[in-house]
N, C-alpha and C positions, 0 to 999 in steps of 0.2 A: 347206609345198609336198613333195610325193613326192618323187624321184629320177626315178620316170614322167611327170609333169607339169612337169619342168623339161624333161628329155628332148626333149618335144614339145612344147616352146616354142620353141627351139632349131633354129637357121635346119641346113635342111641342105642343103650347100653341096655334095657330091658331086654332084650331080646337074648341075653346074656347071661339072666335071673343075675344081675345085682340093682344095687341099687345107680341112680346117676350120679356123674362127678359134679362135686363142688365145682362149679363153676364162677372165674371173676369174671367181673365186668368192671372193674376198676383204671386208677392212670395204669398198676403193673399190669394189664392183662396186653394177650398178644397186637400184632397189627389189624386180628378178625375182628378183634372189640369184645373177643371172648379167651379165654382160656382156662385150663385145667388149674385146681388148686394145690395139687400134688404131684409128680414123678409116681407116689402112687396107683394113681388113679390113672393117669397115662398106661401106664403097663396093667393092669386091672382092664383095661379094653383092649390091649393087644394095638396100642397106640405109636410103641417106643419103639425109636426114638424120634423123636420126634425135630421137620426143620424149619428153622427160619421163617416166616411167610405161608409155614400151616397153619393151617385151624387149625386154634386149639394150644399153636405156640406162645411162650410169654417168655420171657427172660427171667423171670424170679424160678424160671425150671432148669433153665442154663447158667449153672453154676461158674462156668469156669468160660463163657461170654464168647465159644468159637461159633454159635452157630444153631447148636445138636441140642440141644433137652434131650432130659432123661435115657443119656446113654448110660450104655451099661456100664459097670466100674469091677473091674479086675483086679483091681490091690499090687499090688508091689512085692 
């Protein structure tokens, strides 16, 4: 994927008045070559929950490994 295509897939958070998320591009990043740094960033841009295959998904965001990252936690 080219850098231009990758940039087009990344969320533009500047319109929300927030700083851009810290994006990961290492081996633990998602299938799309990048992912959010943590779930707080995903929620801040209104992208939660993320599903496997969606831009920004990364396995480090999916604590239970069910393919849904940054899902709501209601406790017990």
